[in-house]
C-alpha positions as CSV (number, residue, x, y, z in Angstrom):
1,X,103.5,111.8,98.5
2,X,103.8,108.0,98.3
3,X,105.4,106.0,101.1
4,X,106.3,102.3,101.4
5,X,104.7,100.6,104.4
6,X,105.1,97.2,106.1
7,X,101.4,96.2,106.0
8,X,99.7,98.4,103.4
9,X,102.2,98.3,100.6
10,X,102.7,101.7,98.9
11,X,100.2,104.3,100.0
12,X,99.6,108.0,99.2
13,X,99.7,110.3,102.2
14,X,99.1,114.0,102.4
15,X,101.9,116.1,103.9
16,X,99.4,117.5,106.5
17,X,98.7,114.0,107.7
18,X,102.3,113.5,108.8
19,X,102.9,113.6,112.5
20,X,106.3,114.9,113.5
21,X,108.1,113.9,116.7
22,X,111.2,116.2,116.8
23,X,112.9,114.0,119.4
24,X,111.8,110.7,118.1
25,X,109.9,108.1,120.1
26,X,111.0,105.4,122.5
27,X,112.3,102.5,120.3
28,X,112.3,104.8,117.2
29,X,114.9,107.5,118.2
30,X,116.0,108.1,114.6
31,X,112.4,108.2,113.2
32,X,110.8,111.6,113.4
33,X,107.9,111.5,110.9
34,X,104.9,109.1,111.1
35,X,101.4,108.6,109.7
36,X,98.4,106.8,111.2
37,X,97.0,104.1,108.9
38,X,93.8,102.3,109.8
39,X,93.5,98.5,110.0
40,X,90.1,97.9,108.4
41,X,87.3,96.5,110.7
42,X,89.5,96.6,113.8
43,X,90.1,99.0,116.7
44,X,93.7,99.3,115.7
45,X,95.8,101.7,113.7
46,X,99.4,101.5,112.5
47,X,101.8,104.3,113.4
48,X,103.9,104.0,110.3
49,X,107.3,105.7,109.8
50,X,107.4,107.8,106.7
51,X,111.1,107.0,106.1
52,X,111.4,103.3,107.1
53,X,108.7,100.7,106.1
54,X,109.8,98.3,108.9
55,X,109.4,101.0,111.6
56,X,105.8,100.5,112.7
57,X,103.8,100.4,116.0
58,X,100.3,99.1,116.4
59,X,98.0,101.3,118.4
60,X,94.5,100.9,119.8
61,X,91.9,103.5,119.0
62,X,90.5,104.0,122.5
63,X,87.2,105.5,121.2
64,X,86.5,102.8,118.6
65,X,84.0,100.8,120.7
66,X,82.0,104.0,121.4
67,X,82.0,105.2,117.8
68,X,80.7,101.9,116.6
69,X,77.9,101.8,119.0
70,X,79.2,98.6,120.7
71,X,80.1,98.8,124.4
72,X,81.8,95.7,125.8
73,X,82.0,95.4,129.6
């Protein structure tokens, strides 16, 4: 299915990639379905609402620095 996003334009997502929060999330009480979209070359991903392009949250991939082989102290 195609969804409109705030930062990536229109993207195709698989139904199995949709994360459902039956009770919503703090700040997104009416939003129930989200996908994770990567931000290239960064340790961040976007938690994007499937229904509302403006409903996004930036998240940090906690294992990014380990999977890239770079450890910053």
